[in-house]
C-alpha positions as CSV (number, residue, x, y, z in Angstrom):
1,G,10.2,1.4,16.6
2,T,7.3,-0.1,14.2
3,P,6.2,-3.7,14.0
4,Q,7.7,-5.7,11.3
5,S,4.0,-6.2,9.8
6,A,3.2,-2.8,9.6
7,R,6.4,-1.8,7.8
8,N,5.8,-4.2,5.1
9,I,2.3,-3.3,3.9
10,P,3.5,-0.2,2.3
11,L,6.0,-2.1,0.4
12,A,2.9,-4.4,-0.9
13,A,0.9,-1.4,-1.2
14,I,3.5,0.5,-3.7
15,F,4.2,-2.8,-5.9
16,L,0.6,-4.2,-6.2
17,P,-0.8,-1.5,-8.0
18,L,2.3,-1.3,-10.2
19,F,2.1,-4.8,-11.2
20,L,-2.0,-4.2,-11.5
21,L,-1.0,-1.4,-14.0
22,Q,1.9,-3.2,-15.8
23,G,-1.2,-5.8,-16.4
24,V,-3.7,-3.7,-17.5
25,G,-1.2,-2.4,-20.2
26,V,-0.1,-5.6,-21.7
27,L,-3.5,-6.3,-22.5
28,F,-4.5,-2.9,-23.6
29,A,-1.8,-3.6,-26.2
30,V,-2.4,-7.1,-26.8
31,S,-6.0,-6.1,-27.7
32,K,-5.1,-3.3,-29.8
33,L,-3.0,-5.1,-31.9
34,V,-5.4,-8.0,-32.2
35,E,-7.9,-4.9,-33.7
36,K,-5.5,-4.1,-35.9
37,V,-4.8,-7.7,-37.0
38,I,-8.4,-8.0,-37.5
39,L,-8.8,-4.6,-39.6
40,L,-5.7,-6.0,-41.8
41,L,-7.4,-9.4,-42.7
């Protein structure tokens, strides 16, 4: 069978980019919101 560590690596490889993408998406949304607020002022 496959070693325990080799089986855990793909999970991290799947979840880490998802978390990174989510973080980038949140930052992007916040920056757009701030931009709109600044333009309205």
